[in-house]
C-alpha positions in Angstrom: -1.3 41.8 -21.1 -1.8 39.9 -23.7 1.9 39.4 -24.7 2.6 38.5 -20.8 0.2 36.0 -21.2 1.4 35.2 -24.9 5.1 34.4 -23.4 3.2 32.4 -20.5 1.7 30.4 -23.7 5.3 29.9 -24.9 6.2 29.1 -22.0 3.5 26.7 -21.5 3.7 25.1 -24.4 7.4 24.3 -25.0 8.5 24.2 -21.7 6.5 21.3 -20.8 5.2 22.6 -17.6 2.0 20.4 -18.1 4.0 17.4 -17.4 5.2 17.8 -14.5 1.6 19.0 -13.2 -0.2 15.8 -14.8 2.5 13.8 -13.4 2.2 16.0 -9.6 -1.4 15.6 -9.7 -1.7 12.4 -10.7 0.4 11.0 -7.6 -1.4 13.0 -5.0 -5.4 12.5 -6.5 -4.9 8.6 -7.6 -6.2 7.5 -4.7 -9.6 8.8 -3.8 -10.3 10.7 -7.4 -10.8 9.4 -10.7 -8.4 10.7 -13.2 -9.7 12.1 -16.8 -7.9 12.8 -19.7 -10.4 13.6 -22.6 -11.2 15.2 -25.7 -13.0 17.9 -25.4 -16.0 18.1 -28.1 -15.0 21.5 -30.2 -18.0 24.2 -30.1 -20.5 24.4 -32.3 -19.9 26.9 -35.6 -22.8 29.5 -34.9 -25.0 30.6 -37.9 -23.6 33.1 -40.3 -26.3 35.8 -39.1 -25.6 35.1 -35.4 -23.6 38.2 -33.1 -20.6 36.9 -31.7 -21.5 37.3 -28.6 -24.8 35.4 -28.4 -23.5 32.3 -30.2 -24.1 28.8 -28.8 -21.0 26.6 -27.6 -20.3 22.6 -26.9 -21.0 22.2 -23.3 -18.1 23.2 -21.2 -15.9 21.2 -18.4 -16.3 21.8 -15.1 -14.0 24.5 -14.5 -13.2 23.9 -10.9 -11.6 20.3 -11.9 -10.0 21.0 -14.8 -6.1 21.0 -14.3 -4.6 21.0 -17.9 -6.2 21.7 -21.0 -4.3 21.8 -24.4 -6.2 22.2 -27.6 -8.6 20.1 -27.9 -7.9 17.7 -24.5 -7.9 18.1 -21.0 -6.8 16.7 -18.1 -9.2 16.4 -15.0 -10.4 15.2 -11.8 -13.9 13.4 -11.4 -15.9 11.9 -9.2 -14.6 8.1 -8.5 -15.3 6.1 -10.8 -16.7 2.7 -11.2 -17.0 -0.2 -13.2 -20.3 -0.4 -14.1 -20.9 -2.7 -17.4 -21.7 -6.6 -16.5 -18.3 -8.0 -16.2 -19.4 -11.3 -17.7 -19.5 -9.4 -20.9 -16.0 -8.8 -21.0 -13.2 -10.7 -22.7 -10.0 -11.6 -20.4 -6.4 -11.6 -22.0 -4.4 -14.9 -21.6 -3.4 -15.7 -18.4 0.3 -13.7 -17.9 2.9 -13.0 -14.8 1.8 -9.7 -13.1 4.3 -7.0 -13.6 5.1 -7.0 -9.8 5.8 -3.0 -10.4 1.7 -2.9 -10.8 0.7 -5.6 -7.4 2.5 -2.8 -4.8 0.0 -2.0 -2.2 -1.4 2.0 -3.1 1.2 2.1 -6.0 -1.2 0.5 -9.2 -4.0 1.4 -11.1 -6.4 0.2 -13.1 -7.8 2.3 -15.7 -10.0 2.5 -18.3 -9.6 3.7 -22.4 -12.1 4.1 -24.4 -11.6 4.3 -28.0 -12.4 4.6 -31.9 -11.4 3.6 -35.4 -10.7 6.7 -37.2 -7.8 7.5 -39.3 -4.9 8.6 -37.4 -3.8 12.2 -37.5 -1.2 13.3 -35.1 -0.9 17.1 -34.1 0.1 19.7 -36.8 3.5 19.6 -34.8 5.0 16.6 -36.6 5.7 13.6 -34.0 9.0 11.7 -34.5 8.1 8.2 -34.9 10.6 7.3 -31.8 8.4 9.6 -29.3 4.9 7.9 -30.7 4.4 5.8 -27.1 2.5 2.4 -27.6 0.3 1.9 -24.9 0.9 -1.6 -23.9 4.7 -0.7 -23.2 3.3 1.1 -19.9 0.6 -0.5 -18.6 -0.8 -4.6 -18.4 -3.9 -5.2 -20.6 -6.6 -6.9 -18.2 -9.6 -7.3 -20.3 -11.3 -5.6 -23.0 -15.0 -5.2 -24.5 -16.0 -5.4 -28.2 -18.2 -2.3 -29.4 -18.5 1.6 -30.2 -16.4 2.9 -28.9 -14.0 -0.1 -28.1 -13.3 -0.6 -24.5 -10.3 -1.9 -22.7 -8.9 -2.0 -19.0 -5.5 -2.4 -17.5 -3.2 -1.7 -14.7 0.2 0.0 -14.5 1.5 2.2 -11.5 1.3 5.5 -11.1 4.5 7.2 -12.8 3.6 5.4 -16.1 0.0 6.4 -15.7 1.2 9.9 -16.0 3.1 8.9 -19.0 0.3 7.8 -20.8 -1.5 10.8 -19.9 0.9 12.7 -21.1 1.6 11.1 -24.9 -2.4 11.3 -24.5 -2.3 14.9 -23.9 0.2 15.6 -26.8 -1.7 13.5 -29.3 1.1 10.5 -29.4 -0.5 7.5 -27.8 -0.9 5.0 -30.4 -2.7 1.8 -29.8 -3.6 -1.0 -32.5 -5.6 -1.6 -35.5 -6.4 2.3 -36.5 -7.7 2.5 -32.6 -7.7 6.0 -31.4 -7.7 6.8 -27.4 -11.0 9.3 -27.0 -10.9 8.8 -23.0 -8.8 7.6 -20.4 -10.1 7.1 -16.4 -8.5 5.9 -13.6 -10.9 3.8 -11.6 -12.1 2.8 -8.3 -12.5 -0.6 -7.7 -12.8 -3.3 -4.6 -10.8 -6.1 -4.5 -13.3 -8.8 -5.4 -14.0 -7.1 -9.0 -9.8 -6.7 -8.7 -9.7 -10.5 -8.3 -12.0 -11.2 -11.1 -10.1 -9.1 -13.5 -6.9 -10.8 -12.2 -7.9 -14.3 -11.9 -8.5 -16.1 -15.9 -11.0 -18.6 -14.6 -13.4 -16.7 -11.6 -15.7 -14.4 -13.9 -14.9 -14.0 -17.2 -13.8 -16.3 -20.4 -10.3 -16.4 -21.8 -9.7 -14.2 -24.2 -10.0 -16.1 -28.0 -10.3 -13.6 -30.5 -7.6 -13.7 -33.1 -7.2 -10.8 -35.2 -8.9 -12.5 -38.2 -12.1 -13.4 -35.6 -15.5 -12.1 -37.5 -16.9 -10.0 -34.6 -13.2 -8.0 -34.2 -13.5 -7.9 -38.1 -17.2 -6.4 -38.2 -16.5 -3.8 -36.2 -13.5 -2.5 -38.2 -15.4 -2.8 -41.6 -18.6 -1.0 -39.8 -16.3 1.8 -38.4 -14.0 2.0 -41.8 -17.5 2.5 -43.5 -18.6 5.4 -41.4 -15.2 7.7 -42.2 -15.5 9.0 -45.7 -12.4 11.3 -44.9 -9.4 9.7 -46.1 -5.9 11.2 -44.4 -2.5 9.6 -44.6 -2.2 7.0 -42.1 1.3 7.7 -40.5 2.8 4.5 -40.7 4.4 4.4 -37.5 1.1 4.3 -35.8 -0.5 1.3 -37.5 -0.6 -1.9 -35.1 -2.6 -4.5 -35.0 -4.6 -6.9 -32.1 -2.3 -9.2 -32.9 0.5 -7.6 -32.0 -1.5 -6.6 -28.3 -2.7 -10.3 -28.0 0.8 -12.1 -28.7 2.6 -10.1 -26.3 0.3 -10.2 -23.6 0.1 -13.7 -24.3 3.8 -14.5 -24.1 3.8 -14.2 -20.4 6.3 -11.7 -20.0 5.8 -8.4 -18.5 6.4 -5.3 -21.4 9.0 -3.9 -19.4 11.9 -2.1 -21.3 15.6 -2.4 -19.3 17.4 0.7 -18.1 19.4 0.7 -20.4 16.6 1.0 -23.3 15.3 3.6 -21.7 18.5 5.7 -21.7 19.3 4.9 -25.6 15.5 6.4 -25.8 15.7 9.5 -23.8 19.0 10.6 -25.4 17.1 10.3 -29.1 14.4 12.2 -27.7 16.4 14.8 -26.4 18.8 15.0 -29.6 15.3 15.7 -31.9 13.7 17.7 -29.6 16.8 19.9 -29.8 17.0 20.1 -33.1 13.6 20.5 -34.0 13.6 23.7 -31.6 16.4 25.0 -33.5 14.7 25.2 -36.7 11.5 26.5 -35.6 10.8 30.1 -35.1 8.2 31.2 -32.8 6.3 34.4 -33.7 5.2 36.7 -30.9 1.3 36.9 -30.8 -1.0 39.8 -30.9 -4.3 41.0 -29.3 -5.8 39.7 -32.7 -4.5 36.0 -32.2 -7.1 33.9 -31.5 -4.8 31.1 -30.3 -3.0 33.1 -27.8 -7.0 34.4 -26.2 -7.8 30.4 -26.1 -4.6 30.1 -24.0 -5.9 32.5 -21.9 -7.9 30.4 -20.0 -6.0 27.1 -20.1 -3.4 28.6 -18.9 -4.7 30.0 -15.7 -6.5 26.3 -15.8 -3.3 24.6 -15.9 -1.5 26.2 -13.1 -4.4 26.0 -10.7 -2.7 23.2 -9.0 0.6 23.8 -9.2 1.7 24.9 -6.0 4.6 23.2 -4.4 3.0 22.8 -1.2 0.2 20.7 -3.1 2.4 18.7 -5.4 4.9 15.8 -5.1 7.9 15.8 -6.6 8.4 13.8 -10.1 10.7 10.6 -10.1 14.3 11.2 -11.6 13.1 8.6 -13.8 10.5 10.3 -15.5 10.3 9.6 -19.3 7.7 12.1 -20.3 8.9 14.3 -23.0 12.8 14.8 -22.9 13.0 18.3 -23.8 10.9 18.7 -20.3 12.9 16.5 -18.4 16.4 18.4 -19.1 14.9 21.7 -18.4 13.4 20.3 -15.2 16.6 18.6 -14.3 18.4 20.9 -11.5 15.4 21.1 -9.9 14.1 18.1 -9.6 17.3 16.8 -8.5 17.2 19.2 -5.7 14.0 17.7 -4.3 13.8 14.4 -5.5 13.4 12.1 -2.3 15.9 9.2 -4.4 19.0 11.4 -3.8 22.0 9.2 -2.4 25.4 10.1 -1.5 27.1 7.9 -4.6 24.9 9.1 -6.6 24.4 6.2 -8.6 20.6 5.3 -9.1 18.1 4.1 -6.7 18.1 0.7 -7.8 18.2 -2.3 -5.7 19.0 -5.7 -7.9 18.0 -9.0 -6.9 19.7 -11.6 -8.6 18.2 -15.2 -8.2 19.9 -17.3 -10.6 20.0 -18.1 -14.2 16.6 -19.0 -14.7 14.3 -15.8 -13.5 10.9 -17.3 -14.1 11.7 -20.9 -12.1 12.8 -18.5 -9.3 9.8 -16.4 -8.8 8.9 -17.2 -5.4 12.2 -16.3 -4.6 12.4 -13.0 -5.7 9.3 -12.1 -4.6 10.2 -13.5 -1.2 13.3 -10.9 -1.4 11.5 -8.1 -2.6 8.7 -8.3 -0.6 11.0 -8.0 3.1 13.1 -5.5 1.6 9.8 -3.2 0.8 8.9 -4.0 3.7 12.4 -2.8 5.5 13.9 -0.2 3.2 12.2 3.5 2.6 10.2 2.8 -0.1 10.5 6.3 -1.6 14.3 6.4 -1.9 14.6 3.0 -4.0 13.2 0.7 -6.5 13.4 -2.7 -6.3 14.1 -4.7 -9.8 15.1 -8.4 -10.7 18.5 -8.9 -12.1 19.0 -11.2 -15.3 21.6 -13.3 -16.2 21.7 -12.3 -19.7 21.7 -8.8 -18.5 25.0 -8.8 -16.3 27.2 -9.4 -18.7 25.4 -7.2 -21.6 24.4 -4.3 -19.6 25.8 -1.8 -17.5 24.0 -2.4 -14.5 26.6 -2.1 -12.0 26.6 1.8 -12.6 22.9 1.9 -12.2 22.5 0.3 -8.9 23.0 1.0 -4.8 22.8 -2.5 -3.8 22.9 -6.0 -5.4 21.5 -8.4 -3.6 22.4 -12.4 -4.3 19.6 -14.8 -3.7 20.5 -17.8 -6.4 20.8 -21.4 -4.9 23.5 -22.6 -7.3 27.2 -21.6 -8.1 27.7 -18.4 -10.7 30.0 -18.9 -13.5 33.3 -17.5 -13.1 32.2 -14.8 -15.5 29.7 -13.5 -13.8 31.2 -14.1 -10.2 34.3 -11.6 -12.1 31.1 -8.8 -12.6 30.0 -9.5 -8.7 33.6 -9.0 -8.0 34.2 -5.8 -10.4 30.8 -4.4 -9.2 32.3 -4.0 -5.6 35.7 -3.4 -6.6 34.5 -0.1 -7.7 32.4 0.6 -4.0 29.1 -1.6 -4.6 27.4 -3.1 -1.8 26.5 -7.1 -1.9 23.7 -8.4 0.3 24.1 -12.4 0.2 21.3 -14.2 0.8 21.8 -18.2 1.5 24.0 -18.0 -1.9 27.1 -19.5 -2.7 28.7 -16.8 -3.1 32.0 -15.9 -1.2 35.6 -14.1 -1.4 38.4 -13.1 0.3 39.7 -15.1 2.8 36.5 -17.2 3.6 35.1 -20.1 2.1 31.5 -21.8 1.6 31.1 -25.5 4.0 28.2 -27.5 4.3 26.5 -28.9 7.5 23.8 -31.3 6.2 22.4 -31.6 9.9 21.9 -27.4 9.5 19.9 -27.9 6.2 16.4 -26.7 5.9 16.1 -26.7 9.9 15.2 -24.0 12.7 18.5 -22.6 14.4 18.9 -19.9 16.8 21.6 -17.5 16.5 23.0 -14.3 17.6 23.4 -11.5 15.6 25.6 -8.5 16.8 24.4 -5.1 16.3 26.4 -2.0 15.3 26.0 -0.7 19.4 27.5 -3.4 20.4 24.6 -5.3 21.9 23.2 -9.0 20.7 19.8 -10.4 19.5 18.9 -14.2 19.4 16.5 -15.0 17.4 15.2 -18.4 15.3 16.2 -18.4 11.6 15.7 -21.2 9.1 19.2 -22.4 8.1 20.5 -23.1 4.5 22.7 -26.0 5.7 26.2 -24.1 4.9 28.2 -21.9 7.2 31.7 -19.5 6.7 35.1 -20.8 7.3 37.7 -18.8 7.7 40.9 -20.3 5.2 44.0 -21.2 7.0 46.2 -19.2 5.3 44.5 -16.0 6.2 47.0 -12.4 6.8 45.9 -10.1 9.2 45.3 -7.9 6.5 42.7 -10.2 5.2 41.6 -10.6 8.9 40.8 -6.9 9.2 38.5 -6.9 6.3 36.7 -9.9 7.9 33.6 -8.7 10.6 32.2 -11.7 12.5 28.1 -10.7 12.6 26.2 -13.6 13.2 27.0 -16.9 14.7 24.9 -20.1 15.6 24.4 -20.5 19.3 25.7 -24.0 19.8 28.9 -25.2 20.9 30.4 -24.5 17.6 29.4 -21.4 17.3 29.6 -21.9 13.5 29.6 -18.2 11.0 26.7 -17.6 9.4 26.5 -14.0 9.1 29.7 -12.2 8.2 31.1 -8.8 6.5 33.4 -8.3 4.0 35.2 -5.7 2.6 36.7 -5.5 -0.7 39.1 -2.7 -2.7 39.6 0.5 -2.4 36.2 2.4 -3.0 34.6 1.5 -0.2 32.9 -2.3 -1.8 31.5 -4.6 1.0 29.4 -7.2 1.2 27.3 -9.2 4.0 26.7 -12.2 3.4 24.4 -14.9 5.3 23.7 -18.8 5.6 20.0 -18.3 7.6 16.8 -17.3 5.4 15.9 -13.9 6.7 14.5 -13.8 3.6 11.5 -16.4 4.1 8.7 -15.9 6.2 6.9 -17.7 8.9 4.5 -18.7 6.6 6.2 -20.0 3.7 5.7 -23.8 2.0 9.1 -24.4 3.4 8.1 -24.0 6.8 5.9 -27.3 7.4 5.7 -28.1 11.5 3.6 -26.3 13.7 6.6 -26.0 15.9 8.7 -24.6 13.6 6.3 -21.6 12.4 5.8 -20.8 16.5 9.0 -20.3 16.3 9.9 -18.6 13.5 6.9 -16.1 14.4 8.0 -15.4 17.9 11.4 -14.4 16.5 9.8 -12.3 13.2 9.9 -8.7 14.7 14.2 -9.5 15.4 14.4 -11.0 11.4 13.3 -7.3 10.9 15.4 -5.7 13.0 18.4 -8.1 12.0 17.9 -7.2 7.9 17.1 -3.6 8.9 20.8 -3.1 10.6 22.4 -4.8 7.8 20.6 -2.8 5.1 21.7 0.3 7.4 25.4 -1.0 7.5 25.8 -0.9 3.5 24.4 2.5 3.8 21.1 2.3 2.7 18.1 4.3 4.3 15.0 1.8 6.1 12.3 3.0 7.1 9.2 5.9 6.0 10.8 9.1 5.2 7.6 10.6 5.8 3.6 9.7 7.3 1.4 9.1 5.1 -1.3 12.1 4.1 -4.6 12.6 5.5 -7.6 12.1 4.3 -11.1 13.2 4.7 -14.0 11.6 7.0 -16.9 9.8 5.2 -19.9 9.7 7.0 -21.7 6.1 6.3 -24.9 4.3 7.5 -26.4 1.2 7.4 -29.8 3.0 7.3 -30.4 6.4 5.9 -32.7 7.4 8.4 -29.7 6.8 11.1 -27.9 9.0 8.8 -30.4 12.1 8.8 -30.9 12.1 12.0 -27.5 12.8 12.9 -27.7 15.5 10.1 -30.3 17.2 11.9 -28.9 17.2 14.8 -25.5 18.5 13.2 -26.4 21.2 11.3 -27.1 23.7 14.5 -24.3 22.6 15.9 -22.0 24.0 13.2 -20.5 27.2 12.6 -21.0 29.9 9.8 -17.9 28.3 7.6 -20.0 24.9 8.3 -17.2 23.4 11.0 -18.0 21.4 14.2 -15.2 23.2 16.8 -13.3 20.7 19.2 -10.1 21.2 20.5 -8.3 18.2 18.9 -9.8 17.8 15.5 -12.2 19.9 13.7 -14.8 18.9 11.2 -15.6 20.7 8.2 -18.6 19.2 6.6 -19.0 19.3 3.2 -21.3 17.2 0.8 -18.7 16.0 -1.7 -15.1 15.4 -1.8 -13.2 18.9 -3.6 -10.3 19.5 -4.9 -7.9 21.2 -3.1 -9.7 20.8 0.4 -7.5 19.7 2.6 -6.9 17.2 5.7 -4.9 18.7 8.5 -4.4 16.9 11.9 -6.5 19.3 13.9 -9.0 20.1 10.7 -10.9 16.8 8.8 -13.6 17.1 5.8 -16.3 15.2 6.7 -18.0 14.4 3.6 -21.8 13.6 4.3 -23.1 12.3 0.8 -21.6 8.3 0.8 -23.5 7.4 -2.4 -20.1 7.5 -4.6 -18.4 6.6 -1.6 -15.6 3.9 -2.8 -12.3 2.4 -1.3 -10.6 -0.8 -1.8 -10.3 -1.0 2.1 -13.5 -0.9 3.5 -16.6 -2.4 2.0 -19.7 -0.8 3.2 -21.8 -3.8 1.8 -19.8 -6.4 3.9 -20.0 -4.3 7.2 -23.1 -4.1 6.9 -23.9 -7.5 6.3 -21.5 -8.5 9.4 -23.4 -5.6 11.6 -26.2 -7.6 13.7 -27.0 -4.8 16.3 -29.8 -2.5 17.6 -27.4 0.6 17.8 -23.8 0.3 18.0 -21.8 1.1 14.7 -24.8 1.9 13.1 -23.3 5.7 12.0 -19.8 5.1 10.7 -17.3 8.2 10.7 -14.8 6.4 7.8 -11.0 7.2 7.2 -8.3 5.8 5.5 -5.6 7.9 7.1 -6.2 10.0 10.1 -4.3 10.6 13.5 -6.6 8.4 16.0 -9.9 7.2 15.4 -10.1 8.2 19.7 -9.4 12.1 18.5 -12.7 12.0 16.3 -14.7 11.6 19.4 -13.4 15.1 20.9 -16.2 17.1 20.9 -18.8 14.8 20.0 -18.7 12.4 22.9 -21.0 13.9 25.4 -23.4 15.4 23.2 -24.5 13.3 20.2 -27.9 12.1 20.2 -28.9 9.0 22.7 -30.0 7.1 19.5 -26.9 7.4 17.2 -24.4 4.7 17.6 -21.5 6.4 16.0 -18.4 3.8 15.5 -14.8 5.5 13.8 -12.9 3.4 11.8 -9.4 3.6 10.4 -7.2 2.4 7.7 -4.3 3.6 9.0 -3.3 6.1 12.2 -0.4 8.5 12.5 -0.7 8.6 15.9 -2.3 5.3 16.9 -2.7 5.5 21.0 -2.2 2.5 23.4 -2.3 1.5 27.1 -0.8 4.4 29.5 1.3 6.2 26.7 2.1 3.6 24.3 2.4 4.2 20.7 0.1 1.8 19.2 1.6 0.8 15.8 -1.8 1.2 12.7 -0.3 -0.4 9.5 -2.6 -1.2 6.6 -4.6 -4.9 7.1 -5.2 -3.6 10.6 -9.0 -3.7 12.1 -9.0 0.0 13.9 -11.7 1.3 15.5 -13.2 3.5 18.6 -16.8 3.4 19.2 -18.9 5.2 21.9 -20.7 3.1 24.1 -23.0 4.7 27.2 -24.1 2.7 30.5 -26.2 4.1 33.3 -24.0 4.1 36.5 -27.0 2.3 38.4 -26.6 -0.7 36.0 -24.9 -4.0 36.7 -22.1 -3.3 34.1 -22.4 0.9 35.4 -21.2 -0.9 39.0 -18.2 -2.7 37.9 -17.6 -0.6 34.6 -13.9 -1.6 34.8 -15.4 -5.0 33.6 -16.2 -3.6 29.9 -12.7 -3.8 28.5 -12.6 -7.2 29.2 -16.2 -7.8 26.9 -15.0 -6.2 24.4 -11.5 -8.6 23.9 -13.5 -11.4 24.3 -15.8 -9.4 21.5 -13.1 -9.3 19.1 -11.6 -13.2 20.0 -15.4 -14.3 19.5 -16.0 -12.7 16.0 -13.2 -15.0 14.9 -14.2 -17.8 16.7 -18.2 -17.5 16.2 -17.9 -18.3 12.5 -18.7 -21.7 11.9 -15.3 -23.6 11.1 -13.2 -21.5 12.8 -13.8 -22.8 16.4 -10.3 -24.0 16.1 -8.5 -21.1 15.4 -6.3 -20.6 18.1 -7.0 -16.9 19.6 -6.8 -16.2 23.4 -7.9 -13.0 26.0 -4.9 -12.2 27.8 -5.7 -10.1 31.2 -6.5 -7.4 31.5 -6.9 -6.4 27.7 -4.4 -7.8 25.0 -5.7 -10.0 22.0 -3.1 -13.0 21.6 -2.4 -15.7 19.4 -2.1 -19.0 22.1 0.0 -17.5 24.7 3.0 -16.8 22.6 2.4 -13.5 20.6 0.3 -10.3 21.2 -2.1 -9.4 18.1 -4.2 -6.8 19.4 -5.7 -4.8 22.9 -7.9 -2.5 23.6 -8.1 0.4 25.7 -10.8 2.4 27.6 -11.7 6.0 28.3 -14.5 7.2 30.3 -16.2 10.2 31.3 -18.9 10.2 33.8 -21.6 12.6 33.3 -24.5 12.6 35.6 -25.5 9.2 35.8 -23.9 8.0 33.0 -21.2 7.0 31.7 -19.7 7.9 28.2 -17.4 5.2 27.8 -15.0 5.4 24.1 -13.8 1.8 23.6 -10.8 1.8 21.0 -9.3 -1.5 19.8 -6.9 -2.5 17.4 -5.8 -6.5 16.4 -4.1 -7.9 13.3 -5.7 -9.4 10.3 -4.3 -9.3 7.4 -0.9 -7.5 8.4 1.6 -10.5 8.9 4.4 -8.2 9.6 6.3 -7.5 11.8 4.4 -9.8 14.5 1.3 -12.0 13.2 -2.4 -11.5 12.1 -5.4 -13.8 12.2 -4.9 -14.7 8.5 -2.0 -16.4 9.7 -3.0 -18.3 11.6 -5.9 -19.5 9.8 -3.3 -20.1 7.3 -1.2 -22.2 9.3 -4.2 -23.9 10.8 -4.9 -25.0 7.0 -1.9 -25.9 6.4 -1.8 -27.9 9.4 -5.4 -29.8 9.4 -5.9 -29.9 5.9 -8.8 -27.5 5.8 -10.1 -24.8 3.4 -10.8 -21.8 5.8 -11.3 -18.5 4.2 -9.4 -15.3 4.9 -11.3 -12.6 6.5 -11.6 -9.2 6.6 -11.1 -6.4 8.7 -14.2 -4.6 7.3 -15.8 -7.9 8.0 -14.5 -8.2 12.0 -15.2 -5.2 13.2 -18.7 -5.3 12.4 -18.7 -9.2 13.9 -16.9 -7.4 16.9 -19.4 -4.4 17.6 -22.5 -7.3 17.0 -20.8 -9.6 19.7 -19.8 -7.0 21.9 -23.3 -5.5 22.1 -24.8 -8.8 23.2 -21.9 -9.1 25.8 -23.1 -5.8 27.3 -26.8 -7.2 26.8 -25.9 -10.0 29.3 -23.8 -8.3 31.5 -26.5 -5.9 32.3 -29.5 -9.1 32.9 -27.3 -11.4 34.5 -24.1 -9.5 35.7 -20.4 -11.0 35.4 -21.5 -14.6 36.0 -23.7 -14.4 32.5 -19.8 -13.7 30.6 -17.6 -15.3 32.8 -17.9 -18.6 31.1 -17.3 -17.6 28.1 -14.5 -15.8 29.5 -12.5 -18.1 31.0 -13.0 -20.6 27.8 -11.1 -18.1 25.9 -8.3 -16.6 28.1 -4.9 -17.9 28.5 -4.4 -17.5 32.4 -5.9 -21.0 33.2 -4.2 -22.8 36.7 -1.0 -20.8 35.6 1.8 -20.2 38.5 2.7 -16.5 38.5 4.7 -14.1 40.8 3.6 -11.1 42.1 5.7 -7.9 42.1 9.0 -9.1 41.0 10.9 -12.1 40.0 11.7 -13.3 43.4 8.1 -12.8 44.6 5.9 -14.6 46.3 4.3 -17.6 44.1 0.2 -17.5 43.2 -1.9 -19.1 41.3 -4.6 -17.4 38.7 -7.7 -18.3 40.1 -10.0 -16.1 37.9 -11.9 -12.6 38.0 -14.4 -10.9 40.2 -17.4 -9.2 39.5 -15.4 -5.9 38.9 -13.0 -7.7 36.3 -10.0 -7.6 38.8 -8.0 -10.2 38.8 -7.9 -13.2 41.9 -4.9 -14.6 42.5 -4.0 -17.8 45.3 -0.6 -17.0 47.2 0.9 -20.5 47.9 1.6 -21.4 51.7 -1.0 -19.0 53.2 -3.8 -19.5 50.7 -4.6 -15.5 50.5 -6.7 -15.0 47.7 -5.4 -11.4 46.7 -7.1 -8.8 44.3 -4.8 -7.3 41.2 -6.5 -3.9 39.4 -5.6 -4.0 35.9 -4.8 -0.2 36.1 -1.3 0.1 37.6 -0.6 -3.5 37.2 0.7 -5.6 33.8 1.0 -8.9 33.3 4.3 -9.8 31.5 3.4 -13.4 29.9 7.1 -14.3 29.0 8.1 -14.1 32.5 4.7 -15.4 33.8 5.4 -12.0 36.6 2.5 -9.6 37.6 4.2 -6.1 38.0 3.3 -2.7 39.4 3.8 0.1 36.2 6.3 2.6 37.2 5.2 6.4 36.2 
């Protein structure tokens, strides 16, 4: 047994499988758990006369949370950690250009490093200088706090955080001024704290401490005096605060380019191979204390290593080179970034000679590519002019996006054509770049104007939409040959009389090189600063979904994969409450309902009740953990305090089921709706739904930034609303609109109610809807009210914050953008007031406000079909049914919401086909 463990130990140590475990665990748990790399205190030595079996040891780490332990270092999962110190005491580094990789939603980590001033001493196994990793190469320092320990907050992406952790575990992570990291832990911070860290004038004073400042020097001298041992210091590890300070102050992201990383990998590989040949590994026997110590750490190390629980490493993972080489075959089989060409999955964006002046353009292009492409497959980087001529970028990219405003030089044009001749793909976005038998011609009347164009899809159908034009069009050369014409395909043209070409496809060379060149700004969103007029904004917003459709079609034509490869993983449900007594009431009722395993059974979604998050506790479509201890709850998408401040109800919404990713909030109530105590006003809130439900059999798309909730409402059958129960859906839609318009200063935001259950921007676009399911038990209606509306998600159509920003631009106001948690609470508050008003005053108590907010006043419609009888909408009856007055005979026709729908684009009331 011990011999087997020895072999397992050698495999673990020298094959470096722990790096893979760390990387995968970070990817899986970083959103909901704090990830900690710590130095474990050594065991206290026993007195000489003490029996070894009874000797005291240092406090052990919680075994159930330890993932990897190497010598005196451990990687473990911890409870979500928040920043507890007073932020005003921290000093912020100089303002800098944020690394765009760190700001992608859900892909960045903010973490804390605690360090002490010590004589640097690396592991007894020598660490080559090229393997020593400087922390600032893989993160952006944000703020620091002087003291013992010295504390630093930094930001990085998921993969670089894994690399930092592996270097820490291998004792090769270098900091400045002989600082030695003792602890690295990821933080769960809310949006307000994050903004304070990222904005230099918000809370923190700018960092003005220089290397020679007395405060820093005092800390250095004081700590040095405490260190009585004088061990030789490895010169390669000695840095300075000045190095870190100047690097951050320069305003440039600390990134290494692809060629540099490749060179370092090569050096590390050869160095590690030479080292392995020189070392001889002895077989450890039963008397070996190191082997006995590794027995437990080996078990801990493989605790979370099962294939079904851990994600694959990325192809460009740059941990220790020997582990990368050893796992290469396995990674190439499983990685999601494989592609048919065998090239690295890089998408490069060239925006011109002066990248720093074109950051807005780069961000616009990158943003829409992120929305259209499968983000699990591709990495998006800027291509700088100096890199084009010096580095092998053409061999490392699947797509080059040319989005510069000025013509490229002959040298750069030659590089682009060489890339095409090797089978490369180019997307031109309003760039003065073309080749072959076409040329660019300028039309001043088209410059920076909104024009309609037609795009032909691969299936032959045409899409017509509005877009911001560049002022250029494509023309065929007069002497075009027949072969050249075969290489040219027209994809898009303006719909004016001249049918000017604005999107073309060109092939080049014999290796499959091709380019799609556009002279319409598919990258510019409707809320861009380039769009000034209200009419232009509305036209582009109405075409926004089609803009994405066209660009997705183009990317697929260039053989890139679009859309998500898989749905996000489900997350636990958290039990939250505005008042603790409300939570206790539910728990007292809940306990007798649970089976022996603590599960509340339900045909759709069963709930496994636990006190806190536990490693390995899975969320599945049919079973979700329900975490009832809310004291350590934290989510970047939902602030309980903001929700409670905006919730002013007696009952509704007082108790919360919250989950970041859930199948659907409706199904959470399955098995609960008819059984919950009457004094419990339960609401289920989600950030994303994987199976969101709309009216009928419709699917409701549920992106991040949309306010999504289901609330349980009970209505007595013999009440006024109970006698007109279909009116409830109108009250919910009205409540959602009023949640915004009732805020002082927001009264003129153009939100409307559309019959029977939609929320609209003006009369143009839908941004939300309502779904009500009812069950009558005895004399009580049990109503599940589902509501979803776009708050902060601009794409693919429009959201409330888009409308607010446009209102600010047109009217010169400075209205603040709104939050989903804020508007959900306000919607529930308004809904409870509207229900109360209806119960006491009937429909007449709410109809004046409803008519003020709806889009149909004085609308002439057609009934049943496009050539059907004309009728004028006159209002709603007491049951909430639409009333229309037919022209000619003046008959009033009542239209029920179930079975009929209102087509706003055609002003047509039609009977739904089932």
